[in-house]
C-alpha positions, 0 to 999 in steps of 0.5 A, spaced: 810 526 085 808 524 078 811 518 075 813 516 068 815 509 066 820 506 062 821 499 060 829 497 060 833 491 059 835 489 066 842 489 064 842 496 062 839 498 068 844 494 072 849 499 068 846 505 070 846 503 077 853 502 077 854 509 074 849 513 077 845 515 071 840 511 066 842 513 058 838 508 054 833 511 050 829 505 048 831 498 046 838 498 042 838 506 042 842 511 047 840 518 049 845 520 045 842 517 039 835 519 040 836 526 044 831 523 049 829 517 053 822 514 051 817 513 057 810 512 058 804 513 062 802 508 066 796 506 061 801 506 056 806 501 058 802 494 056 802 497 049 809 499 049 811 493 051 807 489 046 809 493 040 816 494 041 818 488 046 814 483 044 820 478 041 825 480 047 827 474 051 832 478 056 830 480 063 826 487 063 826 492 069 820 497 069 822 503 072 818 508 075 821 515 075 819 521 079 818 527 074 819 532 080 826 529 082 828 530 074 825 537 074 829 538 081 836 536 077 834 540 071 832 535 067 826 536 062 820 532 061 816 533 055 809 531 053 810 529 046 806 525 040 809 518 039 809 519 032 812 526 030 809 525 023 802 525 027 802 531 032 795 530 033 796 522 036 797 519 042 802 523 047 808 520 051 813 523 056 820 524 053 825 525 058 831 530 055 837 528 059 840 522 063 836 519 068 839 519 075 838 513 079 836 517 085 830 519 080 828 512 080 823 511 085 820 504 083 823 498 080 819 492 078 822 486 074 819 483 068 819 479 062 815 478 056 811 472 055 807 471 049 808 478 047 805 481 053 809 484 059 809 480 066 811 484 071 808 481 077 810 486 082 807 492 078 800 494 077 798 500 073 795 506 077 792 509 071 
């Protein structure tokens, strides 16, 4: 199993659990608006949290997403530049479709404290 990570507002994740699929691309933007869901590799999670969520006060949930389950459902994951203007820059996994709740194999509650992600049950594996 390959896992990619997505930092979600807990309220958005709860909506997904009720509906069966997660369709928030990133903070405040939907899959429909962006065209894909922003994800990270484990070593990128802290940086994404610091850059995009540093001022977030709402509860967060870190989602561990099984890419094999996505592929089995016909949902593509592309390794793409974080900044399209700099294609040689750092690459991130982008999920091209709504994420079925069944593809989320781990959830870790978290919050931002002094600009850093605190997710006590999660440890980056790589």
